[in-house]
SERONU-800084 format. One record per residue (C-alpha): residue number from 1; x, z, y. Coordinates in Angstrom, 3 decimals, padded with zeros to 6 digits. Layout:
! residues N
r i:NUM | x:X | z:Z | y:Y
...
END
This chain:
! residues 93
r i:1 | x:096.405 | z:052.974 | y:041.082
r i:2 | x:094.815 | z:049.473 | y:040.727
r i:3 | x:094.359 | z:050.549 | y:036.649
r i:4 | x:092.543 | z:054.025 | y:037.997
r i:5 | x:090.437 | z:051.534 | y:040.605
r i:6 | x:089.250 | z:049.010 | y:037.459
r i:7 | x:088.529 | z:051.649 | y:035.295
r i:8 | x:085.778 | z:053.324 | y:037.208
r i:9 | x:084.276 | z:050.056 | y:038.064
r i:10 | x:084.410 | z:048.765 | y:034.026
r i:11 | x:081.769 | z:049.733 | y:032.058
r i:12 | x:082.450 | z:051.932 | y:028.686
r i:13 | x:085.823 | z:052.757 | y:030.329
r i:14 | x:087.161 | z:055.616 | y:032.040
r i:15 | x:090.393 | z:057.428 | y:033.640
r i:16 | x:090.330 | z:059.955 | y:031.278
r i:17 | x:088.181 | z:059.911 | y:027.829
r i:18 | x:085.425 | z:062.432 | y:027.868
r i:19 | x:086.530 | z:063.610 | y:024.741
r i:20 | x:089.614 | z:064.692 | y:026.102
r i:21 | x:088.018 | z:066.181 | y:029.300
r i:22 | x:085.729 | z:068.475 | y:027.161
r i:23 | x:088.645 | z:069.919 | y:025.026
r i:24 | x:090.661 | z:070.493 | y:028.190
r i:25 | x:087.831 | z:072.525 | y:029.732
r i:26 | x:087.705 | z:074.238 | y:026.096
r i:27 | x:091.375 | z:075.367 | y:026.510
r i:28 | x:090.947 | z:076.299 | y:029.825
r i:29 | x:087.904 | z:078.851 | y:028.767
r i:30 | x:089.724 | z:080.190 | y:026.108
r i:31 | x:093.027 | z:081.034 | y:027.905
r i:32 | x:091.272 | z:082.593 | y:030.765
r i:33 | x:092.018 | z:086.038 | y:031.380
r i:34 | x:089.364 | z:088.464 | y:030.356
r i:35 | x:087.033 | z:090.414 | y:033.200
r i:36 | x:089.131 | z:093.126 | y:034.470
r i:37 | x:087.118 | z:096.730 | y:035.220
r i:38 | x:084.321 | z:096.220 | y:037.351
r i:39 | x:083.752 | z:092.377 | y:036.618
r i:40 | x:081.897 | z:090.362 | y:034.250
r i:41 | x:081.302 | z:086.859 | y:033.465
r i:42 | x:078.051 | z:085.259 | y:033.991
r i:43 | x:076.839 | z:084.012 | y:030.733
r i:44 | x:074.621 | z:081.351 | y:032.039
r i:45 | x:077.468 | z:079.924 | y:033.891
r i:46 | x:079.765 | z:079.915 | y:031.085
r i:47 | x:077.633 | z:077.829 | y:028.820
r i:48 | x:076.720 | z:075.541 | y:032.018
r i:49 | x:080.426 | z:074.939 | y:032.812
r i:50 | x:080.014 | z:076.148 | y:036.149
r i:51 | x:083.474 | z:077.808 | y:036.429
r i:52 | x:082.937 | z:078.633 | y:040.051
r i:53 | x:080.501 | z:081.192 | y:039.354
r i:54 | x:082.340 | z:082.298 | y:036.118
r i:55 | x:083.225 | z:085.864 | y:037.280
r i:56 | x:081.174 | z:088.398 | y:038.623
r i:57 | x:081.931 | z:091.715 | y:040.441
r i:58 | x:079.594 | z:094.345 | y:039.158
r i:59 | x:078.079 | z:095.976 | y:042.151
r i:60 | x:074.979 | z:098.261 | y:042.537
r i:61 | x:072.860 | z:094.973 | y:043.929
r i:62 | x:074.291 | z:092.750 | y:041.272
r i:63 | x:071.627 | z:090.868 | y:038.968
r i:64 | x:071.502 | z:092.142 | y:035.442
r i:65 | x:069.184 | z:092.784 | y:032.386
r i:66 | x:069.772 | z:094.905 | y:028.913
r i:67 | x:069.150 | z:092.955 | y:025.770
r i:68 | x:069.427 | z:094.792 | y:022.233
r i:69 | x:071.361 | z:097.677 | y:024.169
r i:70 | x:073.669 | z:095.453 | y:025.940
r i:71 | x:073.696 | z:094.992 | y:029.747
r i:72 | x:074.385 | z:091.111 | y:031.268
r i:73 | x:075.340 | z:090.500 | y:034.435
r i:74 | x:074.911 | z:087.252 | y:036.391
r i:75 | x:076.267 | z:085.818 | y:039.582
r i:76 | x:072.306 | z:085.095 | y:040.640
r i:77 | x:068.991 | z:085.617 | y:040.109
r i:78 | x:068.309 | z:082.327 | y:039.037
r i:79 | x:070.782 | z:082.770 | y:036.384
r i:80 | x:069.358 | z:085.874 | y:034.927
r i:81 | x:065.865 | z:084.426 | y:034.957
r i:82 | x:067.541 | z:081.822 | y:032.904
r i:83 | x:068.743 | z:083.780 | y:030.758
r i:84 | x:065.949 | z:085.721 | y:030.342
r i:85 | x:063.619 | z:082.768 | y:029.742
r i:86 | x:066.245 | z:081.370 | y:027.074
r i:87 | x:068.191 | z:084.452 | y:026.025
r i:88 | x:068.815 | z:082.776 | y:022.291
r i:89 | x:070.525 | z:080.003 | y:024.080
r i:90 | x:073.295 | z:082.096 | y:025.522
r i:91 | x:076.149 | z:083.768 | y:023.196
r i:92 | x:075.900 | z:086.931 | y:023.250
r i:93 | x:079.640 | z:089.131 | y:023.894
END
């Protein structure tokens, strides 16, 4: 515990190197189950790493838009607006 507390206070040191954390998050994203019927992934949350909002239940009032003939669903109107402003930033699945 002492080493953990010390690593938080010493500049340039961390308990878990950022590269390891990034690799772990990427691995989790790769093994996460695909959305089931009536579900989708918010493309904005996927890119931003907001895993809490990633899975979207598709309902009549779910924010969505169509780009190049494909419908995308979002967790919120804010994510929909961000996607429409910079659609090229988000991968198309």
